[in-house]
Structure formats: C-alpha cells, structure tokens
FIVO-539302 format. One record per atom (N, C-alpha, C): atom name; x, y, z. Coordinates in steps of 0.2 Angstrom, whole numbers, plus 5000, padded with zeros to 4 digits. Layout:
> a:xx:yy:zz
> CA:X:Y:Z
...
***
This chain:
> a:xx:yy:zz
> N:5254:4675:4931
> CA:5253:4678:4926
> C:5249:4684:4924
> N:5244:4685:4928
> CA:5239:4690:4928
> C:5242:4697:4931
> N:5246:4696:4937
> CA:5250:4701:4939
> C:5255:4704:4935
> N:5259:4700:4931
> CA:5263:4701:4926
> C:5259:4706:4921
> N:5253:4704:4918
> CA:5250:4707:4913
> C:5247:4714:4916
> N:5245:4714:4922
> CA:5244:4721:4926
> C:5249:4726:4925
> N:5255:4723:4927
> CA:5261:4728:4927
> C:5262:4730:4920
> N:5261:4725:4914
> CA:5262:4727:4908
> C:5257:4733:4906
> N:5251:4733:4907
> CA:5247:4737:4906
> C:5248:4744:4908
> N:5250:4744:4915
> CA:5252:4751:4919
> C:5258:4754:4915
> N:5263:4750:4913
> CA:5269:4752:4910
> C:5268:4754:4903
> N:5264:4752:4899
> CA:5263:4754:4892
> C:5257:4757:4891
> N:5252:4758:4895
> CA:5245:4761:4892
> C:5246:4769:4893
> N:5245:4773:4888
> CA:5244:4780:4888
> C:5238:4783:4886
> N:5237:4790:4889
> CA:5230:4793:4887
> C:5233:4800:4885
> N:5230:4801:4879
> CA:5233:4807:4876
> C:5241:4808:4876
> N:5243:4803:4875
> CA:5251:4803:4874
> C:5254:4803:4880
> N:5252:4803:4886
> CA:5254:4802:4892
> C:5253:4797:4896
> N:5258:4793:4899
> CA:5258:4788:4903
> C:5257:4789:4910
> N:5250:4787:4911
> CA:5247:4790:4918
> C:5250:4785:4924
> N:5250:4778:4923
> CA:5251:4774:4928
> C:5259:4771:4929
> N:5263:4773:4925
> CA:5270:4771:4925
> C:5275:4774:4928
> N:5272:4780:4932
> CA:5277:4783:4936
> C:5281:4789:4933
> N:5278:4790:4927
> CA:5281:4796:4923
> C:5277:4801:4922
> N:5271:4801:4926
> CA:5267:4807:4926
> C:5268:4811:4932
> N:5273:4815:4932
> CA:5275:4820:4937
> C:5275:4827:4936
> N:5273:4830:4941
> CA:5272:4838:4942
> C:5269:4840:4935
> N:5262:4838:4933
> CA:5259:4839:4928
> C:5254:4846:4930
> N:5255:4851:4927
> CA:5251:4856:4929
> C:5244:4857:4925
> N:5239:4858:4929
> CA:5232:4859:4926
> C:5230:4865:4928
> N:5226:4868:4923
> CA:5222:4875:4924
> C:5216:4874:4927
> N:5214:4874:4933
> CA:5208:4873:4936
> C:5202:4878:4937
> N:5204:4884:4935
> CA:5200:4891:4936
> C:5199:4893:4929
> N:5196:4900:4929
> CA:5195:4904:4924
> C:5202:4908:4922
> N:5206:4909:4927
> CA:5212:4912:4927
> C:5218:4908:4925
> N:5223:4910:4922
> CA:5230:4905:4920
> C:5233:4905:4926
> N:5232:4908:4931
> CA:5236:4908:4937
> C:5232:4903:4943
> N:5226:4900:4941
> CA:5224:4896:4945
> C:5224:4888:4942
> N:5230:4886:4945
> CA:5232:4879:4943
> C:5234:4875:4949
> N:5234:4868:4947
> CA:5235:4862:4952
> C:5241:4859:4949
> N:5245:4856:4952
> CA:5250:4852:4949
> C:5249:4845:4953
> N:5249:4840:4948
> CA:5248:4833:4951
> C:5254:4828:4949
> N:5254:4822:4952
> CA:5260:4817:4951
> C:5255:4811:4953
> N:5256:4806:4948
> CA:5253:4800:4949
> C:5260:4795:4949
> N:5261:4791:4955
> CA:5267:4786:4956
> C:5265:4780:4952
> N:5270:4777:4951
> CA:5270:4771:4948
> C:5265:4767:4951
> N:5261:4762:4947
> CA:5257:4758:4949
> C:5259:4751:4947
> N:5260:4747:4953
> CA:5263:4740:4952
> C:5260:4736:4956
> N:5259:4730:4954
> CA:5256:4725:4958
> C:5259:4723:4964
> N:5266:4724:4965
> CA:5270:4723:4970
> C:5268:4729:4976
> N:5263:4733:4974
> CA:5262:4738:4980
> C:5254:4736:4982
> N:5250:4731:4978
> CA:5244:4731:4981
> C:5245:4725:4986
> N:5240:4726:4991
> CA:5240:4721:4997
> C:5236:4715:4995
> N:5240:4710:4996
> CA:5240:4703:4993
> C:5239:4698:4997
> N:5234:4694:4997
> CA:5234:4688:5002
> C:5234:4682:4997
> N:5239:4678:4998
> CA:5239:4672:4994
> C:5238:4666:4997
> N:5234:4661:4995
> CA:5233:4656:4998
> C:5235:4650:4994
> N:5238:4645:4997
> CA:5241:4639:4994
> C:5238:4632:4998
> N:5236:4627:4995
> CA:5235:4621:4999
> C:5240:4617:4998
> N:5241:4611:5002
> CA:5245:4607:5002
> C:5244:4601:5007
> N:5248:4596:5007
> CA:5246:4591:5012
> C:5253:4590:5016
> N:5252:4589:5023
> CA:5257:4588:5028
> C:5255:4581:5032
> N:5260:4577:5031
> CA:5259:4571:5035
> C:5264:4571:5041
> N:5261:4569:5047
> CA:5266:4568:5053
> C:5264:4562:5056
> N:5269:4559:5059
> CA:5268:4553:5062
> C:5267:4555:5070
> N:5269:4560:5072
> CA:5267:4562:5079
> C:5261:4564:5080
> N:5257:4565:5075
> CA:5250:4568:5076
> C:5250:4575:5077
> N:5255:4579:5077
> CA:5255:4586:5078
> C:5258:4590:5072
> N:5255:4595:5069
> CA:5259:4598:5063
> C:5258:4606:5065
> N:5262:4609:5067
> CA:5261:4616:5067
> C:5261:4620:5061
> N:5256:4624:5060
> CA:5256:4628:5054
> C:5256:4635:5055
> N:5260:4639:5050
> CA:5260:4646:5051
> C:5259:4649:5044
> N:5254:4654:5043
> CA:5253:4656:5036
> C:5255:4663:5036
> N:5261:4665:5033
> CA:5264:4671:5032
> C:5260:4676:5028
> N:5259:4681:5031
> CA:5256:4687:5027
> C:5260:4690:5024
> N:5257:4694:5018
> CA:5262:4697:5013
> C:5266:4701:5016
> N:5265:4706:5021
> CA:5269:4710:5025
> C:5275:4707:5029
> N:5274:4701:5031
> CA:5279:4697:5035
> C:5277:4699:5042
> N:5272:4703:5044
> CA:5272:4705:5051
> C:5266:4701:5054
> N:5260:4702:5051
> CA:5254:4698:5054
> C:5253:4691:5051
> N:5257:4688:5054
> CA:5255:4680:5052
> C:5250:4678:5056
> N:5248:4671:5054
> CA:5242:4668:5056
> C:5244:4661:5059
> N:5243:4658:5065
> CA:5244:4652:5068
> C:5239:4649:5069
> N:5239:4642:5068
> CA:5233:4638:5071
> C:5237:4636:5078
> N:5231:4636:5082
> CA:5233:4634:5089
> C:5228:4628:5091
> N:5231:4624:5096
> CA:5227:4618:5098
> C:5221:4621:5102
***
C-alpha cells in the first residue's frame, strides 16, 4: 500500500503548475546566466516505485520429513539470488 501511495504522490504532485515526478517534465529550458542565451535544458524521468531497488523479505514455515530443505531467496532483479548451503 505504501508503494502505491508513493506512485500516487509522484503522479499527482506539482510545483508551480508543473508535475516534476510524473515524467511530464521534459525539455524544460532554464536561463542560468545573465544573458538570455545562457540556458540549460532539463528532463526529469518518471519516478516510480518499480524503479527503486527493493529487497523484499518474507517469513514462512517449511516442514520436511527428509530433514533437508533447500532455500533460494530471489533478488528483485532475478539475477543475484541467495542460496543457503549446508
């Protein structure tokens, strides 16, 4: 629920009429010097919780009659998995 609320904040919050975190803030030109020709163009991509590196932990119970239970914890990116070894 917290992640959904963070996405909602990013999609609806605006500053001075511009949405900075929704992905709509693209190619905005700013004057950075005394001359009108001294400008910079900035873009802020969409801010979404799906792009945040996240580690999720869950607990549970496993019962085995053989006495051995292999466990693998899947990392968010699906590559760097963690395994318990004997």
